[in-house]
C-alpha positions, 0 to 999 in steps of 0.5 A: 502711270504705266503698264507694270510687267514681270519677267521670268530669268529668260525675260519671257512676260509672265504677267501684265497689268496696265496702268494699276493703282498702287496696290496693284505695282507688283514689279519695278519694270514698266511697259515703255511702248517700244514694240517689235511685233510678228505681223500675225499679231495684227490679226488679233486686234478686232476690226472695230472699236477701240483695242489697247496694246497694253490693256487688251492685246498684251494680257491677251497674248499671256493669258493664251500662252503666246510668247511675249518677251520683254528686254529690260533697258538700263540708263536714262528713260523719260516718257515725253507724252506730256509737255512737262516731261517733254521740257524736263527731258530738254534740261536732262539732256543739257545737264548730261543726264541722258548721256546723249552727245549734243553737237555745239560748242560750250560758251559758259552755260550755253551750248551753241550751234554754228551760226547762232548769235548772241548779242553782247548785252543778252544774258544767259543765267543757267544751262541753254541751248542755241540751235544753228542760226538762232538769235538772242538780242541784246537785253534778252535773258535765257534762264535754265532750260531755255532751248532756242531752236534753229533760226529762232529769234529772241528779241530784245528784253524777252525772257525765256526759261524752261521753254523750247522754241522750235525752228524759226519762232520768235519772241517779241521785245520784252515777251516772257516764255516760262514753262512753254513751247513755241512750235514751228514758225509761232510768233509772241508779239512784243510784251506777250507773256506765255506761262507754265504749261502753254503751248503755240501750234505751228505758225500760231500767233500771240498778240501784243501784250497778250497772255 
């Protein structure tokens, strides 16, 4: 899925192959898409037509002997360019695998920020996060990987699992959100269902009992 890179002992790139099949995987180093460029490099890009950094520009620079260097990085890394990876990264953060501090106070399985409310009778059944001012009402269930952002609301009887609710989004009474993303100000009405891989854009609405 990624551009494969070989560097010498000084980090200079010797070879670069963008997204090869398995027969072309000749290194365990990949291009993660974080670049520092001299502005003159932009002059190499044609004014018209598609021209990809990994497929076109960098291989050309290497072929022409230009100075292209890679910096091997250690530690956690995840390409969050698709939704399943994005949700996995949220869970990895909660599990402490990314070595990044998360603000908030632990309360059982939950990490809770200032001003959030977990009403009595709401259940937390796995690692989850409640942002500032979030509200989870009685009878709601938060399962592993539930991220309830600042000001977001989970109404009575709703269930959230492996999902991310952005700021001020809301899941209505008895709603089900599993493996999904609600963007800012999105709303799932009572009994609505969002299942694996689904998403609501900013301010979007899923009607009552819609799936």
